[in-house]
C-alpha positions, 0 to 999 in steps of 0.5 A, a space after each residue: 657494515 660500518 657502526 653507526 656514528 651516533 649512539 642516538 635514534 633521533 635520526 633513525 627511521 623505520 622502514 615498512 616491513 616490505 622494505 626492510 630486507 632492501 639495501 640503500 641505494 643513493 638517488 643524488 651523491 656528492 659532486 667535486 666542489 671548489 671554494 672560491 675565496 672565503 665562500 663555503 660549499 654545500 655537499 648534498 646527498 640523497 638515499 632510499 630506503 634509509 634508516 640513517 645517513 651521514 657524512 665522513 670526511 677524510 676517514 672521520 665522521 661530521 659532527 651530527 649537528 653539522 648535518 641537515 637531514 630531510 625525510 620524504 616519501 617517494 611518490 612513485 615507490 612509497 620508499 621513504 627518502 632521506 636527504 642530508 647536506 653538510 657545509 665545508 669551509 676554507 678553514 676545514 680544508 686548510 687543516 689538511 696538509 701534505 699530499 692528501 686531498 680533502 674528500 667527503 663521502 655519504 654513509 646510509 644505513 638501513 636494516 640490511 646494511 650499509 651503502 657508501 657513496 662516491 668521493 666528492 673532493 673539495 679543493 680551494 680554487 686559484 689562478 696565479 697572476 703570471 703566465 709561465 709563457 707569454 707570446 712574443 712580438 715578431 715581424 712576418 713576411 705576407 703568407 708566412 706560418 706564425 706560431 705564438 706560444 702561450 703557457 697559461 698561469 698556474 690554477 685550480 681548476 686549470 684555466 681556459 685558454 682563448 686568444 683575443 687580436 686587438 681585443 677581439 675575441 679569435 674564433 678558428 670555427 669561424 676563421 680557418 687560418 686560425 688554428 689553437 693547439 691543444 697546449 694552447 699555442 695559436 697558429 696562423 697558417 698563412 700570415 695576411 695584411 689583416 692579420 697584422 695587429 696586437 694579439 693577447 693570450 687570455 686564461 680563466 677560471 672561476 676564480 679570476 681572469 689573466 691577460 698576457 702581455 700583447 704581442 705585435 704582430 707586423 706582416 711586411 710586404 717586400 717590394 716587387 718591381 713592375 713590368 718596364 714602360 715603353 721607351 719614350 721619344 728621343 729628348 732631342 728635336 735634332 741630334 743626340 739626345 736621350 730617352 727613357 723607360 721606367 718601372 715602379 716598385 708597385 708589384 707588390 708595393 713595399 709595405 710595414 718596413 718590408 724592403 724596397 726594390 733592388 735597382 734602378 726605376 729608370 733606365 736611360 739610353 741615348 738615341 740620335 734624332 735625325 735634324 730637320 733640314 731647311 730647304 735652300 734655293 739653288 742659283 737662278 737660271 739664265 734670263 730667258 729672251 724677251 718676249 713678245 709681252 716685253 718681259 723676260 724669266 728666270 727661275 730657281 729651284 729649292 734643292 740646295 738642299 731640298 727640305 726634309 725631316 720637317 724642315 722649312 720650304 724656301 722662302 720666296 719666289 721661285 720665278 721672276 720676271 723683269 720688263 724688257 726693250 728690245 727689237 722684239 718689242 717695238 716702243 712708239 713714241 707716245 710710250 716712251 713719252 708717257 714713260 718718261 712723264 711717270 718716272 719724273 712723277 716718281 722721282 718728285 715723290 721720292 725727294 718730297 718723302 726724304 725731306 719729310 723723313 730728314 725733318 722727322 729725324 732731327 726733331 726726335 733726334 733734338 729731343 733725344 740729346 737732352 737725356 742721352 749724356 753718353 751715347 758712346 755705348 751705341 756706336 761701339 763695335 768690335 774694332 779690327 786688330 790688324 786684319 780688315 773685316 770683309 764685311 766692314 759694313 757691320 761696324 758702322 751701322 747707326 742705331 735706329 732711334 726712331 723706334 724709340 717712342 717709349 716714355 722711358 727717360 733716364 741716362 744711358 751709361 756705360 758698365 763702369 758709370 753708375 752714377 746716373 739715375 732712371 726715374 720712372 713714372 708711368 709703370 702700368 702694374 704698379 703704382 709709382 712710389 710717391 715723391 720719386 722715391 723709387 729712382 735708383 742711386 748708383 744702381 742701389 736701393 735707398 733703404 726706406 724707398 726699399 721698405 716702402 716698396 716691399 710693404 707696398 707689395 705685401 698689401 696686393 693680392 698677389 704679394 701676400 706671401 712676400 717677406 718684408 726682408 728689405 736685405 734679401 729683396 732687389 727692385 728696379 724699373 726697366 724698358 725694353 733695354 732690359 737690365 739685371 737684379 741681383 741680391 748681393 752674396 745670395 747667388 741669385 740674380 735676374 737677367 731681363 735681356 733687351 727686348 724682353 719687355 715690349 717697347 712702349 712698356 715700363 715695368 717695376 720688377 722686384 726680386 727676393 728670396 724667400 725664407 723657408 719657414 715663411 713659405 712652406 713648400 710640402 715635400 714627401 717621400 724622398 724629395 728633398 729641397 734642392 735651392 732656395 725659394 726664390 719669388 720674381 714679379 709681378 707675376 702676370 706681366 708681359 714678356 717678349 722673350 724669356 728672363 733668366 733666373 740664376 740661383 744655387 742648388 746643392 745636389 751633385 748635378 747628376 741627373 742619373 741620380 735624381 729626378 729634379 723638378 721645378 716647382 711653381 707657386 700659382 696665384 692659389 699658393 699650391 706648388 705645381 711641377 712645371 718642369 722635369 729637368 732633363 725632359 724639357 720640351 723646347 715648346 715649354 715656357 720654362 728650361 733649365 740650364 744646369 751647372 756644377 753649382 748653380 741653376 739658370 732658368 729661362 722663363 716667359 713667366 714671373 713667379 715664385 720658383 724652388 727646385 725640388 729633387 727625388 732620389 732615384 737611388 742611394 747614391 744620390 748625395 746633397 752638398 752640406 756646407 759645414 761651418 765653425 763658429 765659437 765665442 769671440 771672448 771667453 771669461 770663464 771655463 766653459 767654452 763653446 764650439 757651434 757646428 752648423 750644417 746647412 745646404 751648400 747655398 749661398 743665401 743660407 750661409 749669408 744668413 748664418 753669418 749674418 746671425 753669429 755677427 749678432 751673437 758675436 760669434 767668430 769663424 774658427 775654420 773655413 767651410 767644408 763641403 760634405 756629400 750626405 747621401 740618401 742611406 737614410 743614415 744620420 749625420 754623427 759628430 765627435 770631437 777627439 784628441 783634445 789635450 787631457 791635461 788641460 781640456 775635457 769634453 762635458 759631452 756625456 755621449 761620444 758623439 752627437 747626432 742629427 737625424 737623417 730626415 731632419 737634414 733631407 726634408 729641407 724644412 730647416 734651413 740649417 741645424 746645428 749642434 753645440 760642443 761644450 768643453 771645459 778647461 781646468 785653468 782660466 790661463 789655458 788658452 791653446 785649444 788643438 782637437 779633432 773634429 770628425 764629421 761622418 754619416 753612418 756607414 758612409 764616408 766623413 771629414 776629420 778637421 783639426 782645429 788649432 787656435 787660441 780662444 783669447 784672441 779673435 783670429 777673423 777680423 769681421 770685415 775680412 771674414 765678410 770680404 773672404 766668405 761672403 764676397 762682398 758684392 760691390 755691384 749695384 742691385 739694380 742695373 737698367 739699359 746697357 750698363 746691366 750687360 757686358 756687349 754693347 747693344 749694337 755689337 750685339 745686334 751685329 753679332 745676331 744678325 750675322 750668326 742667326 742666318 744659317 751657313 753651310 760651312 757651320 759658322 753660325 750660331 751652332 759653332 757659337 754654342 759648341 765653342 761656348 760648350 753649349 750644345 746640348 741646349 741646341 734644340 732650345 736654341 734653334 726654336 727661337 727667333 733669334 738663337 744668337 740673342 738666347 746663346 749671348 743672354 745666357 753668357 751674360 747671365 753666367 759671366 757678370 761678374 767674372 766675364 772676360 768680353 775679349 775671350 768672347 771676342 776670340 771666339 767670334 774671331 775663330 768663327 769669323 776666319 771660316 767665313 772671313 769675319 773676325 770681330 775683336 774688342 778690348 775692354 776699353 773700347 767697350 
């Protein structure tokens, strides 16, 4: 047995004789403890029976004064119980160096011997800050297994680990999709969309609590195609058309950056619709013999051809009767006298009626002569050239002036004479401008009148969004003779055909191009604005025939790559889809003729319109116009080159040219066109091959970049970036370089620049005439002066070609010769197909049309039906 540590009996207890032969045993033994920060720990030991009890730490007795000893008696056994307590400080533990740990043990004595308790280890608790391994974020597919690793920081005692998702503790017991492995890693058995979030590994012990860096887990879904829809009905009412079917990338829909479906979502297939056949009458049969009722009969049948496939039945009578006089129908003298008297009475009535008509005609003619200064346009016709037309009476038809009962006043002038005035004062939709300020002088707007007109429109409820931009607004007053409005240098015009405005009505009509920032048109997804936003009005006017609105577009005009929609702004200001291009119905109030750079919109309603496209695949491309400007004069070492990237439409180009003129810029190269594809790649621009001995670029990066969506969504009319160059000497004036513009992972263009910065190479007037195509025509033309084809000649063409011809020499052949056969169904739905075809020709060829070319087409058609119409420019 160990010797007693101290030679004193102060702590010695006397055992009763009955217990003197018992060895001590421990009721409470010291336990392992951790010192947290600087707080000491307490060790307790209790033994019975014992005479002495002390602590020994790391083989050395603890000082007697450091013990707290208590003596009690166990009431159950009447044995004496001794309890001893000591405190261990951080300084005591830190004195122990090396691999040995600090431990303490309790030793108890009795008269029989000694007993030792278990060793209690005292350690200093801590938890380091840095994790040995932290979880890493990743993107995972749906239903994929996910493993997040975590190795907590070193600590005493060893840290416990828990996982959190978005600050919420993960409990594998409640969600069996999660598993926490013995080495503290987190396993997600099958990734779900709900498992997307920020995951954090949390380590904690009695000292501290540490959090790892959050790992973002993004569960994405790759898109899958739905099943194909059924084929649509054939788009053509008659002849060749197309039908389509579609599918959507919704099975499932791509989410969180998942890949979109590969392939096309629309399939088109050619189809042929059986054309309706209108019925035609056979020849009349011979007259029957005169019957007893003094009448004879003849008949015909609707069999040449018979109506079919929804065609019209024959119009008119199939049975015709006629009174007759013959031996089989004897007449008495009294009956003859009555017949003669009746004939004389009818002749007198017809004579009186003719006299009245002549008097009325003369009075109206006298009233009209005061206003019609030049009526030659009404009697001009296609004159024969070497061949006498079979139907020569068509060339001598006189105008029916008896129907001109409106209050129209003005000079009807030829196309080349624009000196007259139209002074309309009774427009039903807008109050007349004061003092006759709405008069058109030489077909152009007076600036004060235009400003007053636009201001007056803007105060009315329908025109709150009308911009107060006089330079981009045109207006005029029109009646049933029609006319034309044009905004110069924008490619925007409005053709009002004859008879589009009902007779007896006079409308004051405007045309304006909206700035995109003035009138927001929302686009979403892959949609992009493909045209200017154009307003014509006032909305709500009654039209008898569709007008034609012409405006530029900036896409590749391939409807296999695009879904192009015509949008119209309603009275509440919201935008509505009114037409899907390529799926027009002849019954709709809107119809589009799409050309390489222009859209012709047939509309029976006025309003605000725009074209919005949605790409069907990444092959869809917009046309961008790239224009380069620089400072006209440079007196410093720095020199700037500005590169504009804009939609390839004339109205945006005009705006940029006007802005640069105000800034004092000059055009240093001709505009270039670049196809910008829907590939989500940005547009990059860079300058190369500068003479390093004279010039250097101040651009830090190798290129400048315009984000894809800034260009594609069309929210800004134009974008530009500036290249700042620096010449090493003021005497350096020659600059040669290469400007490269390309779409990332796509095609691009390279421009060679070679110019003298000290000279103005482009004269401002030459610049305007060459690139803005200065429009010398009036912005508003009313009546016959607005059209290439004289009014009477137009009527003759319509009357001769509207009627179906068995050999096809009718309006259908005219459409084919003018390469408009794609719109046969639309033309056929109109009361006068020829008139609509001529309207479209007028809209297409107002500036560059050659009326002799149209005359040649008419001559070719006339050869097949012995009718030839030719005319010269001088005659028209």
